[in-house]
C-alpha positions in Angstrom: 162.6 97.2 119.3 159.0 98.1 118.6 156.3 95.5 118.2 153.8 96.2 115.5 151.0 93.9 116.6 148.2 95.7 118.4 149.8 99.2 118.1 147.7 101.1 115.6 149.1 104.4 116.6 152.6 103.2 115.8 151.5 102.2 112.3 149.8 105.5 111.8 153.0 107.3 112.8 155.0 105.2 110.3 152.8 106.2 107.5 153.4 109.9 108.2 157.2 109.6 108.2 159.4 110.7 105.3 160.0 108.1 102.6 163.7 107.9 103.4 163.0 106.9 107.0 163.7 103.3 108.0 161.4 101.8 110.5 162.8 98.8 112.4 160.3 96.7 114.3 159.3 93.2 115.3 156.0 91.6 114.4 154.9 89.0 116.9 153.4 85.8 115.6 151.5 84.5 118.6 150.6 81.1 117.1 154.3 80.3 116.6 155.7 82.4 119.5 158.0 84.2 117.0 159.0 87.9 117.2 159.8 88.4 113.5 162.4 91.2 112.8 161.3 93.5 110.0 162.6 96.8 108.6 160.1 98.9 106.6 161.0 101.5 104.1 158.4 103.7 102.3 158.2 104.7 98.7 159.3 108.1 97.6 155.7 108.7 96.5 154.2 107.5 99.9 152.0 110.6 100.2 150.1 109.4 97.1 149.3 106.0 98.6 145.8 105.6 99.8 143.0 102.9 100.1 141.6 104.1 96.8 145.0 104.1 95.1 147.2 101.6 97.0 150.9 101.4 96.4 152.6 98.1 95.7 154.4 96.0 98.4 157.6 94.0 98.3 158.8 91.5 100.9 162.6 91.2 100.9 164.3 88.1 102.3 168.1 87.8 103.1 170.5 85.0 102.4 171.1 82.5 105.2 173.5 84.0 107.8 172.9 87.5 106.5 170.9 90.3 108.1 167.7 91.5 106.6 169.2 95.0 106.8 172.1 94.1 104.4 170.1 94.8 101.2 169.3 98.5 101.4 170.5 99.0 97.8 167.6 96.7 96.7 165.1 98.5 99.0 166.0 101.8 97.5 165.3 100.8 93.9 162.0 99.3 95.0 161.1 102.5 96.9 161.9 104.5 93.8 159.4 102.4 91.9 156.7 103.2 94.5 157.0 100.0 96.6 156.6 99.7 100.4 159.5 97.3 101.3 159.4 95.0 104.2 162.8 93.4 104.8 162.3 90.3 106.9 164.6 88.4 109.3 163.8 84.7 108.9 166.3 83.0 111.2 165.9 83.5 115.0 168.0 82.2 117.9 167.0 78.6 118.6 166.0 77.8 115.1 167.6 74.6 113.7 170.7 75.4 111.5 170.3 75.2 107.8 171.2 71.6 106.7 174.5 71.2 104.8 174.2 67.4 104.2 172.1 64.8 102.5 169.5 65.7 99.8 169.4 69.4 100.4 166.0 69.8 98.9 164.6 67.4 101.5 166.8 68.4 104.5 166.3 72.1 104.0 162.5 72.0 103.4 161.9 72.7 107.1 163.6 76.0 106.8 161.7 77.0 103.6 158.4 75.9 105.0 159.0 78.0 108.1 160.0 80.9 106.0 156.9 80.6 103.8 154.7 80.6 106.9 156.4 83.8 108.0 155.7 85.5 104.7 152.1 84.3 104.8 151.7 85.6 108.4 153.2 89.0 107.6 150.9 89.3 104.5 147.8 88.8 106.7 149.1 90.8 109.7 150.5 93.9 108.0 147.6 94.4 105.6 145.3 94.8 108.6 147.7 97.3 110.2 149.2 99.4 107.4 146.7 101.1 105.1 147.2 102.5 101.6 149.2 99.6 100.3 148.3 96.6 98.1 149.3 93.4 100.0 147.2 91.3 97.6 149.5 91.9 94.6 152.7 91.1 96.5 156.2 91.0 95.1 158.7 88.6 96.8 162.4 89.4 96.6 165.1 87.2 98.0 168.8 86.5 97.9 170.0 82.9 98.1 168.0 81.1 100.8 165.6 84.1 100.9 164.9 83.4 97.2 164.3 79.8 98.0 161.7 80.8 100.6 160.1 83.1 98.0 159.9 80.4 95.4 158.5 77.9 98.0 155.6 80.2 98.8 155.1 81.0 95.1 154.7 77.3 94.5 152.0 77.0 97.1 149.5 78.8 94.8 148.7 81.7 97.1 146.7 84.2 95.0 148.4 87.3 96.4 151.8 86.4 95.2 152.1 88.1 91.8 155.8 88.6 91.3 159.1 87.0 92.4 162.6 88.4 92.0 165.4 86.1 93.2 169.1 86.8 93.4 171.1 83.6 92.9 168.8 81.3 94.8 169.8 77.7 94.0 167.5 75.0 95.4 163.8 75.6 95.0 162.3 75.5 91.5 160.7 78.8 90.4 156.9 78.7 89.8 156.0 77.9 86.3 152.8 79.9 85.8 151.7 83.0 83.9 150.1 84.2 87.1 153.4 85.0 88.7 156.0 87.3 87.0 159.5 85.9 87.6 162.9 87.4 87.3 166.0 85.5 88.5 169.3 87.3 88.6 172.2 84.9 88.6 175.8 85.2 89.9 178.5 83.2 88.0 180.4 81.2 90.6 177.8 78.5 91.5 175.1 76.8 89.3 171.5 76.3 90.5 170.4 72.8 91.1 168.8 71.0 88.0 165.2 72.1 87.4 165.4 75.2 89.6 165.5 77.7 86.7 163.1 77.7 83.8 164.4 76.7 80.5 164.5 79.1 77.5 161.3 77.4 76.3 159.6 77.8 79.7 160.7 81.4 79.9 159.0 82.1 76.6 155.9 80.1 77.7 155.4 81.7 81.1 157.0 85.1 80.6 159.8 84.5 83.2 163.3 85.7 82.8 166.8 84.6 83.8 169.8 86.9 83.6 173.3 86.0 84.5 175.9 88.6 85.5 179.4 87.7 84.4 182.1 87.6 87.1 179.4 88.1 89.9 180.0 86.2 93.1 177.1 84.8 95.1 178.4 86.1 98.4 178.8 89.6 97.1 175.1 90.2 96.6 174.6 92.6 99.5 175.3 96.2 100.6 179.0 95.3 101.3 179.5 93.9 97.8 181.3 95.8 95.0 179.7 98.9 93.6 179.7 97.7 90.0 177.6 94.6 91.0 175.1 96.6 93.1 174.8 99.0 90.2 174.2 96.1 87.7 171.5 94.5 89.9 169.9 97.9 90.5 169.7 98.5 86.8 168.2 95.0 86.1 165.6 95.4 88.8 164.8 98.9 87.6 164.3 97.8 84.0 162.3 94.8 85.0 159.9 96.9 87.1 159.7 99.4 84.3 158.4 96.7 82.0 161.4 96.0 79.8 161.4 92.6 78.1 163.7 89.7 79.0 165.9 90.1 75.9 166.3 93.8 76.9 167.4 92.8 80.4 169.8 90.2 79.1 171.5 92.8 76.9 171.6 95.5 79.6 
């Protein structure tokens, strides 16, 4: 596995690859002694990305126990919309297991805080290594625990977080601010904890959007899930990125 930190030639090589190429690597966080697995895919329009006209960036986080490489269907729709996608492996061998007892918001906060630190580190590290992309208008995408991590960072007020798309995250409240565009796509088998999702009034006030997919299962939101579900999620993300309104998404 390649390490990105300190290898400018490697990064330059990545930028010259075809958009369909997948670039696995590990980015080393020296302060925390963590080799963070990432998989980078480039937008179809990557030849048009430059420092003068930077293309957008999305960080993609997996559900707990899932691989960061299990969401290529999401990476593809983001790539088609011009995004550089960085899929991130948050859990490493030796990390504490995700708590399953007690007040989960309290007992799991260690995991979410660690994940948010990883996102912040990658924001700082990659923008100094990969040119032609706008890391200061960042989109965070996450399934389940990956969505909780995205929401956790969004609530910390980092100015570079501009958009969050969660897929059936259930524990961490989404940011309530007009500064961050929010879409939460919901499965149907488990409810989110109280206060996690914006109410209809809050959606109207802050411009956020919640869309539930009937008969969708939480554990099926991945590459191995049914085709109809992946197609539905792909459509919703496509419409959202294209600028469709929440009522249009809810009717899609």
